[in-house]
VMD Tcl script that draws the C-alpha trace (Angstrom):
set ca {
  {21.26 6.67 -13.42}
  {21.04 6.93 -17.06}
  {23.94 9.46 -17.68}
  {21.20 12.51 -18.54}
  {21.20 13.64 -14.97}
  {21.54 12.71 -11.42}
  {19.82 11.69 -8.00}
  {20.13 13.06 -4.99}
  {19.63 10.82 -1.62}
  {18.48 12.35 1.63}
  {19.72 11.16 3.91}
  {22.73 9.63 2.08}
  {24.11 7.08 3.88}
  {25.60 3.40 3.77}
  {22.76 1.54 5.59}
  {19.28 2.20 6.71}
  {17.28 1.35 9.71}
  {13.91 -0.45 9.14}
  {10.87 1.72 8.28}
  {13.66 4.58 7.76}
  {12.28 7.27 5.17}
  {14.37 8.06 2.22}
  {13.78 10.97 -0.26}
  {15.30 10.40 -3.79}
  {15.14 13.68 -6.01}
  {15.93 13.27 -9.63}
  {17.91 16.32 -11.30}
  {18.22 16.17 -15.37}
  {20.85 17.68 -17.25}
  {20.34 20.45 -19.47}
  {18.07 19.42 -22.65}
  {16.51 16.20 -20.59}
  {13.62 16.11 -18.22}
  {12.76 13.56 -15.35}
  {10.21 10.80 -16.52}
  {9.93 8.28 -14.19}
  {11.39 5.70 -11.47}
  {11.20 1.88 -11.94}
  {12.47 -1.27 -10.54}
  {10.83 -1.75 -6.48}
  {8.99 1.59 -6.92}
  {7.44 2.56 -10.15}
  {6.17 6.22 -10.36}
  {6.22 9.49 -11.83}
  {6.72 11.67 -8.22}
  {9.98 13.75 -8.04}
  {10.69 13.67 -5.35}
  {9.69 10.40 -4.05}
  {9.76 9.01 -0.41}
  {10.49 5.73 -0.05}
  {10.38 3.81 3.81}
  {12.67 1.37 3.88}
  {11.15 -2.57 4.32}
  {14.00 -4.27 2.62}
  {16.89 -3.77 -0.05}
  {15.63 -1.92 -3.05}
  {16.85 -1.40 -6.40}
  {15.67 1.95 -8.48}
  {16.30 3.20 -11.73}
  {15.68 6.66 -13.01}
  {14.53 7.81 -16.55}
  {15.12 10.76 -18.15}
  {14.02 11.91 -21.75}
  {14.78 14.55 -24.38}
  {12.67 17.58 -23.76}
}
mol new
graphics top color blue
foreach p $ca { graphics top sphere $p radius 0.5 }
foreach p [lrange $ca 0 end-1] q [lrange $ca 1 end] { graphics top cylinder $p $q radius 0.2 }
display resetview
């Protein structure tokens, strides 16, 4: 997160099984809007579904409205 919003992870747990689907939903604070995801996933879908096949790093980006 970059301080301009939050991310909800569903299901939220410490570890995921191989091929498990995880959903990330970005919610910006007032005055900002969701822009994109970067890292191991590069897209502008919100929410985004990820199939776990390895450990991943993802960053959410928000911009001023």
